[in-house]
C-alpha positions as a Markdown table, in Angstrom:
| # | Residue | x | y | z |
|---|---|---|---|---|
| 1 | Met | 2.7 | -62.8 | 3.0 |
| 2 | Ala | 5.4 | -60.4 | 2.0 |
| 3 | Thr | 3.3 | -59.1 | -0.8 |
| 4 | Arg | 0.4 | -58.5 | 1.5 |
| 5 | Arg | 2.6 | -56.5 | 3.9 |
| 6 | Leu | 4.0 | -54.5 | 1.0 |
| 7 | Leu | 0.5 | -53.7 | -0.3 |
| 8 | His | -0.6 | -52.8 | 3.3 |
| 9 | Val | 2.4 | -50.4 | 3.7 |
| 10 | Val | 1.7 | -48.8 | 0.3 |
| 11 | Thr | -1.9 | -48.4 | 1.1 |
| 12 | Val | -1.3 | -46.8 | 4.4 |
| 13 | Ala | 1.3 | -44.5 | 2.9 |
| 14 | Gly | -1.1 | -43.5 | 0.1 |
| 15 | Ile | -3.8 | -42.7 | 2.7 |
| 16 | Ala | -1.4 | -40.6 | 4.7 |
| 17 | Val | -0.4 | -38.6 | 1.6 |
| 18 | Cys | -4.0 | -38.0 | 0.7 |
| 19 | Leu | -4.8 | -36.9 | 4.3 |
| 20 | Leu | -1.8 | -34.6 | 4.3 |
| 21 | Leu | -2.9 | -33.0 | 1.0 |
| 22 | Ala | -6.5 | -32.7 | 2.3 |
| 23 | Val | -5.4 | -30.9 | 5.4 |
| 24 | Thr | -2.8 | -28.7 | 3.8 |
| 25 | Pro | -4.0 | -28.1 | 0.2 |
| 26 | Asn | -1.6 | -25.2 | -0.3 |
| 27 | Leu | 1.5 | -27.1 | 1.0 |
| 28 | Phe | 3.0 | -27.4 | -2.5 |
| 29 | Ala | 1.2 | -24.5 | -4.1 |
| 30 | Asp | 1.7 | -20.7 | -4.1 |
| 31 | Ser | 0.4 | -18.7 | -1.2 |
| 32 | His | -2.1 | -16.0 | -2.0 |
| 33 | Ala | -1.9 | -14.4 | 1.4 |
| 34 | Arg | -0.3 | -11.1 | 0.2 |
| 35 | Ile | -1.5 | -7.6 | 0.8 |
| 36 | Val | -0.5 | -4.4 | -0.8 |
| 37 | Arg | -1.4 | -0.9 | 0.2 |
| 38 | Leu | -3.9 | 1.7 | -1.0 |
| 39 | Ser | -1.4 | 4.5 | -0.2 |
| 40 | Asp | -3.1 | 7.6 | -1.5 |
| 41 | Ile | -6.5 | 8.8 | -2.7 |
| 42 | Glu | -8.0 | 12.0 | -3.9 |
| 43 | Gly | -11.6 | 12.7 | -5.0 |
| 44 | Thr | -13.9 | 9.9 | -5.9 |
| 45 | Val | -12.2 | 6.5 | -5.5 |
| 46 | Gln | -14.1 | 3.2 | -5.2 |
| 47 | Ile | -12.9 | -0.3 | -4.3 |
| 48 | Asp | -14.4 | -3.8 | -4.7 |
| 49 | Arg | -12.7 | -5.9 | -2.0 |
| 50 | Asn | -13.9 | -9.2 | -3.5 |
| 51 | Thr | -16.4 | -9.7 | -0.8 |
| 52 | Gly | -19.4 | -10.1 | -3.1 |
| 53 | Gln | -20.8 | -6.7 | -2.1 |
| 54 | Gly | -19.5 | -4.8 | -5.1 |
| 55 | Phe | -17.9 | -1.4 | -5.1 |
| 56 | Glu | -17.8 | 0.9 | -2.1 |
| 57 | Arg | -16.1 | 4.1 | -1.3 |
| 58 | Ala | -12.3 | 3.5 | -0.7 |
| 59 | Ile | -10.3 | 4.4 | 2.4 |
| 60 | Met | -6.7 | 5.3 | 2.3 |
| 61 | Asn | -4.5 | 2.6 | 3.9 |
| 62 | Met | -7.0 | -0.1 | 3.0 |
| 63 | Pro | -5.2 | -3.5 | 2.3 |
| 64 | Ile | -5.6 | -4.7 | -1.2 |
| 65 | Thr | -5.7 | -8.5 | -1.8 |
| 66 | Glu | -6.0 | -10.8 | -4.8 |
| 67 | Gly | -9.2 | -10.3 | -6.7 |
| 68 | Ala | -9.8 | -6.7 | -5.6 |
| 69 | Lys | -10.7 | -4.0 | -8.1 |
| 70 | Leu | -10.1 | -0.3 | -7.9 |
| 71 | Glu | -11.6 | 2.6 | -9.9 |
| 72 | Thr | -11.5 | 6.4 | -10.0 |
| 73 | Gly | -14.2 | 8.8 | -10.9 |
| 74 | Ser | -14.1 | 12.1 | -12.7 |
| 75 | Thr | -12.3 | 13.8 | -9.8 |
| 76 | Gly | -10.5 | 10.7 | -8.5 |
| 77 | Arg | -6.8 | 9.7 | -8.2 |
| 78 | Ala | -5.4 | 6.7 | -6.4 |
| 79 | Glu | -2.0 | 5.2 | -5.6 |
| 80 | Val | -1.2 | 1.6 | -4.7 |
| 81 | Glu | 2.1 | 0.7 | -3.1 |
| 82 | Phe | 3.7 | -2.8 | -3.2 |
| 83 | Glu | 6.0 | -4.3 | -0.6 |
| 84 | Asn | 9.2 | -3.3 | -2.4 |
| 85 | Gly | 8.2 | 0.3 | -3.1 |
| 86 | Thr | 6.8 | -0.3 | -6.6 |
| 87 | Val | 3.7 | 1.9 | -7.1 |
| 88 | Leu | 0.7 | 2.1 | -9.5 |
| 89 | Arg | -1.1 | 5.4 | -9.8 |
| 90 | Leu | -4.5 | 5.8 | -11.4 |
| 91 | Ala | -5.6 | 9.1 | -12.9 |
| 92 | Asp | -9.2 | 10.0 | -13.2 |
| 93 | His | -11.7 | 7.6 | -15.0 |
| 94 | Ser | -9.4 | 4.7 | -14.6 |
| 95 | Ser | -9.9 | 1.1 | -13.5 |
| 96 | Ile | -7.6 | -1.8 | -12.6 |
| 97 | Glu | -8.0 | -5.3 | -11.2 |
| 98 | Phe | -5.5 | -7.3 | -9.0 |
| 99 | Ala | -5.7 | -10.6 | -10.8 |
| 100 | Gly | -2.8 | -12.1 | -8.9 |
| 101 | Leu | -1.0 | -11.4 | -5.6 |
| 102 | Ser | 0.8 | -14.5 | -4.6 |
| 103 | Leu | 4.0 | -15.8 | -3.1 |
| 104 | His | 6.0 | -18.6 | -4.7 |
| 105 | Asp | 7.5 | -21.6 | -2.8 |
| 106 | Asp | 10.9 | -20.0 | -3.2 |
| 107 | Gly | 9.7 | -16.7 | -1.5 |
| 108 | Gln | 9.5 | -14.7 | -4.7 |
| 109 | Arg | 6.4 | -12.5 | -5.2 |
| 110 | Ala | 4.2 | -12.7 | -8.2 |
| 111 | Ser | 1.9 | -9.9 | -9.1 |
| 112 | Glu | -0.5 | -9.6 | -12.0 |
| 113 | Val | -2.5 | -6.4 | -12.6 |
| 114 | Arg | -5.1 | -6.0 | -15.3 |
| 115 | Ile | -5.6 | -2.5 | -16.6 |
| 116 | Asn | -9.2 | -2.1 | -17.7 |
| 117 | Asp | -9.6 | 1.6 | -18.5 |
| 118 | Gly | -8.0 | 5.0 | -18.2 |
| 119 | Val | -4.5 | 6.2 | -17.5 |
| 120 | Val | -2.2 | 4.3 | -15.1 |
| 121 | Tyr | 1.3 | 5.2 | -14.1 |
| 122 | Val | 3.8 | 2.4 | -13.1 |
| 123 | Asn | 7.0 | 3.0 | -11.2 |
| 124 | Phe | 8.5 | -0.5 | -11.0 |
| 125 | Lys | 11.4 | -1.4 | -8.8 |
| 126 | His | 13.1 | -4.7 | -9.4 |
| 127 | Lys | 15.2 | -4.7 | -6.2 |
| 128 | Asp | 13.5 | -7.9 | -4.8 |
| 129 | Gly | 13.1 | -9.8 | -8.1 |
| 130 | Gly | 9.9 | -11.7 | -8.5 |
| 131 | Asp | 7.3 | -11.6 | -11.3 |
| 132 | Phe | 5.4 | -8.5 | -12.2 |
| 133 | Arg | 2.9 | -8.7 | -15.0 |
| 134 | Leu | 0.6 | -6.1 | -16.5 |
| 135 | Asp | -2.4 | -7.1 | -18.7 |
| 136 | Val | -3.1 | -4.3 | -21.2 |
| 137 | Gly | -5.9 | -5.1 | -23.6 |
| 138 | Lys | -4.7 | -8.2 | -25.5 |
| 139 | Gln | -1.1 | -7.5 | -24.5 |
| 140 | Thr | 0.8 | -8.8 | -21.5 |
| 141 | Ile | 3.9 | -6.9 | -20.3 |
| 142 | Asn | 6.4 | -8.8 | -18.1 |
| 143 | Val | 8.3 | -6.1 | -16.3 |
| 144 | Asp | 11.7 | -7.4 | -15.2 |
| 145 | Arg | 13.8 | -4.3 | -14.7 |
| 146 | Asp | 13.4 | -0.8 | -13.1 |
| 147 | Ala | 11.1 | 1.3 | -15.3 |
| 148 | His | 8.8 | 4.2 | -14.9 |
| 149 | Phe | 6.1 | 4.4 | -17.6 |
| 150 | Arg | 2.5 | 5.4 | -18.4 |
| 151 | Val | -0.3 | 3.2 | -19.9 |
| 152 | Arg | -3.3 | 4.7 | -21.5 |
| 153 | Leu | -6.3 | 2.8 | -22.8 |
| 154 | Val | -8.8 | 4.2 | -25.3 |
| 155 | Asp | -11.5 | 2.6 | -27.5 |
| 156 | Gly | -9.8 | -0.1 | -29.6 |
| 157 | Gly | -6.3 | 0.6 | -28.5 |
| 158 | Gly | -4.0 | 2.6 | -26.3 |
| 159 | Asp | -0.3 | 3.6 | -25.8 |
| 160 | Ile | 2.6 | 2.9 | -23.5 |
| 161 | Ala | 5.0 | 5.8 | -22.8 |
| 162 | Val | 8.3 | 5.2 | -21.1 |
| 163 | Phe | 9.7 | 8.0 | -18.8 |
| 164 | Lys | 12.7 | 6.0 | -17.4 |
| 165 | Gly | 14.2 | 2.6 | -18.1 |
| 166 | Glu | 12.9 | 0.4 | -20.9 |
| 167 | Leu | 10.2 | -2.3 | -21.5 |
| 168 | Asp | 10.0 | -5.4 | -23.7 |
| 169 | Leu | 6.7 | -6.0 | -25.4 |
| 170 | Pro | 5.7 | -8.9 | -27.7 |
| 171 | Ala | 4.6 | -7.4 | -31.0 |
| 172 | Asn | 3.9 | -9.1 | -34.4 |
| 173 | Gly | 5.7 | -12.2 | -33.4 |
| 174 | Glu | 8.8 | -10.3 | -32.2 |
| 175 | Asn | 9.9 | -8.6 | -29.1 |
| 176 | Ala | 9.6 | -4.8 | -29.3 |
| 177 | Lys | 11.8 | -2.7 | -27.0 |
| 178 | Ile | 10.4 | 0.5 | -25.7 |
| 179 | Lys | 13.1 | 2.8 | -24.5 |
| 180 | Lys | 13.1 | 6.0 | -22.5 |
| 181 | Asp | 11.2 | 8.9 | -24.2 |
| 182 | Gln | 9.5 | 6.5 | -26.6 |
| 183 | Thr | 5.8 | 5.7 | -27.0 |
| 184 | Phe | 4.4 | 2.4 | -28.3 |
| 185 | Asn | 0.9 | 2.8 | -29.9 |
| 186 | Leu | -1.4 | -0.3 | -29.6 |
| 187 | Asn | -4.2 | -1.3 | -32.0 |
| 188 | Phe | -6.1 | -4.1 | -30.4 |
| 189 | Ala | -8.1 | -4.8 | -33.6 |
| 190 | Asp | -5.0 | -5.2 | -35.8 |
| 191 | Ser | -1.7 | -5.7 | -34.1 |
| 192 | Ser | 0.1 | -5.2 | -37.4 |
| 193 | Gln | -0.8 | -1.5 | -36.9 |
| 194 | Asp | 1.2 | -1.2 | -33.7 |
| 195 | Leu | 3.7 | 1.6 | -33.9 |
| 196 | Leu | 6.8 | 2.6 | -32.0 |
| 197 | Ala | 7.3 | 6.3 | -32.0 |
| 198 | Lys | 9.8 | 8.8 | -30.6 |
| 199 | Gly | 8.7 | 11.3 | -27.9 |
| 200 | Val | 6.2 | 11.2 | -25.1 |
| 201 | Ser | 3.0 | 13.3 | -25.1 |
| 202 | Ser | 2.3 | 15.4 | -22.0 |
| 203 | Phe | -0.8 | 14.7 | -19.9 |
| 204 | Gly | -2.4 | 16.8 | -17.3 |
| 205 | Ser | -1.9 | 14.1 | -14.7 |
| 206 | Asp | 1.9 | 13.8 | -15.3 |
| 207 | Gln | 2.6 | 16.5 | -12.8 |
| 208 | Trp | 0.8 | 14.7 | -10.1 |
| 209 | Asp | 2.6 | 11.5 | -10.8 |
| 210 | Ser | 5.9 | 13.3 | -10.9 |
| 211 | Glu | 5.3 | 15.0 | -7.5 |
| 212 | Arg | 4.3 | 11.7 | -5.9 |
| 213 | Asp | 7.4 | 10.0 | -7.3 |
| 214 | Ala | 9.7 | 12.8 | -6.1 |
| 215 | Tyr | 8.2 | 12.6 | -2.6 |
| 216 | Asp | 8.6 | 8.8 | -2.4 |
| 217 | Thr | 12.2 | 9.1 | -3.7 |
| 218 | Gln | 13.2 | 11.9 | -1.3 |
| 219 | Tyr | 11.7 | 10.5 | 1.9 |
| 220 | Ala | 12.8 | 6.9 | 1.3 |
| 221 | Ala | 16.4 | 7.9 | 0.8 |
| 222 | Ser | 17.4 | 6.5 | 4.1 |
| 223 | Tyr | 15.6 | 3.2 | 3.6 |
| 224 | Asn | 17.6 | 0.2 | 4.8 |
| 225 | Lys | 16.4 | -3.2 | 3.7 |
| 226 | Asn | 18.4 | -5.0 | 6.5 |
| 227 | Gln | 16.4 | -3.1 | 9.1 |
| 228 | Tyr | 13.0 | -2.8 | 7.3 |
| 229 | Pro | 12.3 | -5.6 | 4.8 |
| 230 | Tyr | 9.3 | -3.9 | 3.4 |
| 231 | Gln | 9.5 | -0.4 | 1.8 |
| 232 | Tyr | 5.8 | 0.4 | 1.5 |
| 233 | Gly | 4.9 | 3.1 | 4.0 |
| 234 | Tyr | 8.5 | 4.1 | 4.8 |
| 235 | Ser | 8.4 | 7.5 | 3.1 |
| 236 | Asp | 5.3 | 8.4 | 5.2 |
| 237 | Leu | 7.1 | 7.5 | 8.4 |
| 238 | Asn | 9.9 | 9.9 | 7.6 |
| 239 | Tyr | 7.6 | 12.7 | 6.5 |
| 240 | Tyr | 5.0 | 12.5 | 9.3 |
| 241 | Gly | 7.2 | 11.5 | 12.2 |
| 242 | Ser | 10.7 | 10.4 | 13.4 |
| 243 | Phe | 12.6 | 7.6 | 15.0 |
| 244 | Phe | 14.3 | 8.0 | 18.4 |
| 245 | Asn | 15.9 | 5.8 | 21.1 |
| 246 | Ala | 14.2 | 5.4 | 24.5 |
| 247 | Gly | 16.1 | 3.8 | 27.3 |
| 248 | Gly | 14.7 | 0.4 | 28.1 |
| 249 | Tyr | 12.5 | 0.4 | 25.0 |
| 250 | Gly | 15.0 | 0.6 | 22.1 |
| 251 | Thr | 14.2 | 2.3 | 18.8 |
| 252 | Leu | 10.7 | 3.8 | 18.6 |
| 253 | Trp | 8.7 | 5.9 | 16.2 |
| 254 | Arg | 6.2 | 8.6 | 16.8 |
| 255 | Pro | 4.2 | 11.0 | 14.6 |
| 256 | Phe | 4.7 | 14.7 | 14.9 |
| 257 | Gly | 2.4 | 16.9 | 16.9 |
| 258 | Val | 0.9 | 14.4 | 19.4 |
| 259 | Asn | 1.0 | 14.4 | 23.2 |
| 260 | Ala | 0.8 | 11.9 | 26.0 |
| 261 | Leu | -3.0 | 11.8 | 25.7 |
| 262 | Trp | -3.1 | 10.8 | 22.1 |
| 263 | Asp | -4.6 | 7.4 | 21.2 |
| 264 | Pro | -3.3 | 5.7 | 18.0 |
| 265 | Phe | -6.6 | 3.7 | 17.7 |
| 266 | Gly | -9.1 | 6.5 | 18.4 |
| 267 | Asp | -10.0 | 7.0 | 14.7 |
| 268 | Gly | -10.1 | 4.5 | 11.9 |
| 269 | Ala | -12.3 | 1.7 | 10.5 |
| 270 | Trp | -12.7 | -2.1 | 10.4 |
| 271 | Ala | -12.8 | -3.5 | 6.9 |
| 272 | Phe | -13.6 | -7.2 | 6.1 |
| 273 | Tyr | -11.4 | -9.3 | 3.8 |
| 274 | Pro | -12.2 | -12.9 | 2.7 |
| 275 | Gly | -9.7 | -15.3 | 4.3 |
| 276 | Phe | -8.5 | -12.6 | 6.8 |
| 277 | Gly | -11.6 | -11.4 | 8.5 |
| 278 | Tyr | -11.9 | -7.9 | 9.9 |
| 279 | Thr | -8.8 | -5.8 | 9.6 |
| 280 | Trp | -8.0 | -2.4 | 11.2 |
| 281 | Val | -7.6 | 0.5 | 8.8 |
| 282 | Ser | -5.9 | 3.6 | 10.3 |
| 283 | Gly | -7.3 | 7.0 | 9.5 |
| 284 | Tyr | -3.8 | 8.6 | 9.5 |
| 285 | Pro | -1.9 | 9.2 | 6.2 |
| 286 | Trp | 1.2 | 7.4 | 7.7 |
| 287 | Gly | -1.0 | 4.6 | 9.1 |
| 288 | Trp | 0.2 | 1.6 | 7.2 |
| 289 | Thr | 3.5 | 0.1 | 8.5 |
| 290 | Pro | 2.9 | 0.9 | 12.3 |
| 291 | Tyr | -0.4 | -1.0 | 12.1 |
| 292 | Arg | 0.6 | -3.9 | 9.9 |
| 293 | Tyr | 3.9 | -4.8 | 11.7 |
| 294 | Gly | 5.6 | -4.5 | 15.1 |
| 295 | Ser | 3.6 | -3.2 | 18.1 |
| 296 | Trp | 2.5 | -0.1 | 19.8 |
| 297 | Val | 4.2 | 0.5 | 23.2 |
| 298 | Tyr | 2.9 | 2.8 | 25.9 |
| 299 | Val | 5.7 | 4.7 | 27.6 |
| 300 | Pro | 4.8 | 6.2 | 31.0 |
| 301 | Ala | 4.8 | 10.0 | 31.1 |
| 302 | Tyr | 5.3 | 10.1 | 27.3 |
| 303 | Gly | 2.5 | 8.2 | 25.6 |
| 304 | Trp | 2.2 | 5.8 | 22.7 |
| 305 | Ala | 5.0 | 5.0 | 20.2 |
| 306 | Trp | 5.5 | 2.4 | 17.6 |
| 307 | Gln | 8.2 | -0.3 | 18.0 |
| 308 | Pro | 9.4 | -1.8 | 14.7 |
| 309 | Gly | 9.6 | -5.6 | 14.3 |
| 310 | Gly | 7.4 | -8.6 | 13.7 |
| 311 | Trp | 8.2 | -8.7 | 10.0 |
| 312 | Asn | 7.4 | -12.4 | 9.5 |
| 313 | Ser | 3.6 | -11.7 | 9.4 |
| 314 | Trp | 1.3 | -8.7 | 9.1 |
| 315 | Asn | -1.2 | -7.7 | 11.8 |
| 316 | Ala | -4.9 | -7.7 | 11.2 |
| 317 | Tyr | -5.5 | -6.6 | 14.8 |
| 318 | Pro | -3.5 | -4.0 | 16.7 |
| 319 | Val | -0.7 | -5.3 | 18.8 |
| 320 | Val | -0.1 | -3.3 | 22.0 |
| 321 | Val | 2.4 | -3.5 | 24.8 |
| 322 | Asn | 2.2 | -2.1 | 28.3 |
| 323 | Ala | -1.2 | -0.5 | 27.8 |
| 324 | Pro | -2.6 | 1.6 | 30.7 |
| 325 | Thr | -5.2 | -0.2 | 32.8 |
| 326 | Thr | -7.9 | 2.2 | 31.8 |
| 327 | Trp | -7.3 | 1.9 | 28.1 |
| 328 | Arg | -9.8 | 0.0 | 26.0 |
| 329 | Arg | -8.4 | -2.3 | 23.4 |
| 330 | Pro | -10.0 | -1.9 | 19.9 |
| 331 | Met | -12.0 | -4.9 | 19.0 |
| 332 | Pro | -13.3 | -6.0 | 15.6 |
| 333 | Pro | -17.1 | -6.0 | 15.1 |
| 334 | Pro | -18.9 | -9.3 | 15.3 |
| 335 | Arg | -19.2 | -11.2 | 12.0 |
| 336 | Gly | -22.5 | -11.9 | 10.5 |
| 337 | Gly | -24.1 | -12.6 | 7.1 |
| 338 | Val | -23.2 | -9.1 | 6.0 |
| 339 | Thr | -19.7 | -7.7 | 6.6 |
| 340 | Pro | -19.8 | -3.9 | 6.1 |
| 341 | Thr | -17.0 | -1.5 | 6.7 |
| 342 | Val | -17.4 | -0.1 | 10.3 |
| 343 | Ile | -16.2 | 3.4 | 11.2 |
| 344 | Val | -14.6 | 4.2 | 14.6 |
| 345 | Gly | -14.3 | 7.7 | 16.0 |
| 346 | His | -13.9 | 10.6 | 13.6 |
| 347 | Pro | -11.3 | 9.6 | 11.0 |
| 348 | Val | -10.4 | 11.9 | 8.2 |
| 349 | Phe | -9.4 | 9.6 | 5.3 |
| 350 | Ile | -7.3 | 12.1 | 3.3 |
| 351 | Arg | -3.6 | 12.9 | 3.2 |
| 352 | Gln | -2.8 | 15.8 | 5.6 |
| 353 | Pro | 0.2 | 18.1 | 6.0 |
| 354 | Arg | 2.7 | 17.6 | 8.8 |
| 355 | Pro | 2.0 | 19.4 | 12.1 |
| 356 | Thr | 4.1 | 22.5 | 12.7 |
| 357 | Val | 3.8 | 22.7 | 16.5 |
| 358 | Pro | 6.7 | 24.0 | 18.6 |
| 359 | Gly | 9.2 | 21.5 | 19.9 |
| 360 | Ser | 9.4 | 20.4 | 23.5 |
| 361 | Val | 11.1 | 17.9 | 25.7 |
| 362 | Ala | 9.4 | 15.1 | 27.6 |
| 363 | Val | 11.2 | 13.7 | 30.7 |
| 364 | Met | 10.9 | 10.0 | 31.5 |
| 365 | Pro | 11.6 | 9.1 | 35.1 |
| 366 | Gly | 15.0 | 7.5 | 35.4 |
| 367 | Arg | 15.7 | 7.7 | 31.7 |
| 368 | Gly | 16.5 | 11.3 | 31.2 |
| 369 | Pro | 15.0 | 13.7 | 28.6 |
| 370 | Ile | 13.6 | 12.4 | 25.3 |
| 371 | Pro | 13.0 | 14.9 | 22.6 |
| 372 | Thr | 9.4 | 14.8 | 21.4 |
| 373 | Thr | 8.8 | 14.1 | 17.7 |
| 374 | Ala | 7.8 | 17.8 | 17.2 |
| 375 | Ala | 11.3 | 18.8 | 18.4 |
| 376 | Thr | 13.0 | 16.4 | 16.0 |
| 377 | Arg | 10.8 | 17.3 | 13.0 |
| 378 | Pro | 13.1 | 17.4 | 9.9 |
| 379 | Thr | 12.9 | 20.3 | 7.6 |
| 380 | Arg | 12.1 | 19.9 | 4.0 |
| 381 | Gly | 15.0 | 18.2 | 2.2 |
| 382 | Gln | 15.8 | 16.1 | 5.3 |
| 383 | Val | 14.8 | 12.5 | 6.1 |
| 384 | Gly | 14.5 | 11.7 | 9.8 |
| 385 | Gly | 16.8 | 14.6 | 10.7 |
| 386 | Thr | 19.5 | 13.5 | 8.2 |
| 387 | Pro | 20.0 | 15.6 | 5.0 |
| 388 | Ala | 18.7 | 13.8 | 1.9 |
| 389 | Pro | 19.5 | 14.7 | -1.6 |
| 390 | Ala | 16.8 | 16.3 | -3.6 |
| 391 | Pro | 15.5 | 14.3 | -6.6 |
| 392 | Lys | 17.1 | 15.3 | -9.9 |
| 393 | Ser | 15.0 | 17.3 | -12.3 |
| 394 | Ser | 15.3 | 18.0 | -15.9 |
| 395 | Ala | 14.0 | 21.2 | -17.5 |
| 396 | Ser | 13.8 | 19.4 | -20.9 |
| 397 | Thr | 11.5 | 16.7 | -19.5 |
| 398 | Pro | 8.0 | 17.9 | -18.7 |
| 399 | His | 7.5 | 14.9 | -16.4 |
| 400 | Ala | 10.1 | 16.0 | -13.9 |
| 401 | Ala | 9.2 | 18.1 | -10.9 |
| 402 | Gln | 10.4 | 19.1 | -7.4 |
| 403 | Pro | 9.0 | 17.1 | -4.5 |
| 404 | Ser | 5.9 | 18.5 | -2.9 |
| 405 | Arg | 2.8 | 17.2 | -1.3 |
| 406 | Pro | -0.3 | 16.9 | -3.5 |
| 407 | Pro | -3.0 | 19.5 | -2.8 |
| 408 | Met | -5.4 | 18.6 | 0.0 |
| 409 | Gln | -8.8 | 17.3 | -1.0 |
| 410 | Arg | -12.0 | 17.1 | 0.8 |
| 411 | Ser | -12.7 | 13.9 | 2.7 |
| 412 | Thr | -14.3 | 11.2 | 0.6 |
| 413 | Phe | -15.5 | 9.2 | 3.6 |
| 414 | Ser | -17.6 | 10.6 | 6.4 |
| 415 | Ser | -18.0 | 9.0 | 9.8 |
| 416 | Pro | -21.5 | 8.0 | 10.9 |
| 417 | His | -20.4 | 7.6 | 14.5 |
| 418 | Ser | -19.5 | 10.0 | 17.3 |
| 419 | Gly | -17.3 | 9.7 | 20.3 |
| 420 | Gly | -13.6 | 9.4 | 20.7 |
| 421 | Gly | -11.1 | 7.1 | 22.3 |
| 422 | Ser | -10.4 | 3.6 | 21.1 |
| 423 | Ser | -13.7 | 2.0 | 22.1 |
| 424 | Ala | -15.2 | -0.7 | 20.0 |
| 425 | Pro | -17.6 | 0.3 | 17.1 |
| 426 | Arg | -21.0 | 1.3 | 18.5 |
| 427 | Ala | -22.9 | -0.1 | 15.5 |
| 428 | Ser | -22.2 | -2.2 | 12.4 |
| 429 | Ala | -23.2 | 0.6 | 10.1 |
| 430 | Pro | -22.2 | 0.1 | 6.5 |
| 431 | Ala | -19.9 | 2.5 | 4.7 |
| 432 | Pro | -21.8 | 4.8 | 2.3 |
| 433 | Arg | -21.8 | 3.5 | -1.2 |
| 434 | Pro | -22.0 | 6.3 | -3.8 |
| 435 | Ser | -23.1 | 5.5 | -7.4 |
| 436 | Arg | -20.3 | 4.4 | -9.7 |
| 437 | Asn | -19.0 | 7.0 | -12.1 |
């Protein structure tokens, strides 16, 4: 009898464990629900969002998830920003694949990027630890310290040039160390021909990479991890807007040059992602962090402002507070067998300069004057109104440059719709799909 009871208990326990694993298959596995940001595009850039529809024209601020692919054409450049501020930059005729974007049980992030073609710049920041791996031909680079370097792939080989920091690379059964101002030449057909050389050749795209790096460094100088756990998008918040305190609302952020009639959801797009569904993509160059975290608050007599917070999960749909009764909440398009990207309003999916409108003061009833963001616009060399040190430059290093915005490019994405406001999409029109370069 005791044996039967024991067998019964064991059987029930076994069934319970099986059911638990069936209901929560990822309970003891890594989570793959990470997103990184397509933070900048110029010229022809295409993305495969792993939806089964192949490549389509990319939109700045598109989320990038595991399995996505990104490529640039003859005039294309693209930048991808990770949660901790690490960036990848693709020069023209380049292609990469995000083979892994996961989160370990212990909270550490694991990223694996496969470089398939072209020239890719990597500015890696190890501030949050985690695993960061680059697959370059037959080589795998495990980046475990701060480093800024360039990878080039050519037929049958390539090279890795280090601008800052150092890298460890397995070579001929040993561990080769590539230090600053050194280049490691790769021969995929015969690894015994791999060669470590002094010096770094200068490429035409180095200046662009250097300018973008200096911009990120300068406008993220005030970044505080205790206040904002994710660094991606922070530089753009400081460049395109400013933070302020509003009585009864706390700390808010608002872009420069907008007024009380401005709608933060008037222009953008809905893009579909497997496992997440439709996600709002803002058409503003700063439109990452304010739409992925926190909420948009409507302040009477002042207008919309972003309230930081909600860092435990990212938002696929806009979160709004205190919206006017006449305001129409943006809604995702209905899902069907085909899930095209849907344009809303008249977005301009390129990086734009800051507005230079005169400052003014908006008065909120019972709360006193609140300077508008135009009035608090920082001058160059400042971050959020606080002086920021300019990045160091070196005349002897061709890769160094002063911070500046990249030249403006023509839009690579045109809207098939008309009309303003934040109304829902009028039709599920697919995004244009140019031929691959």
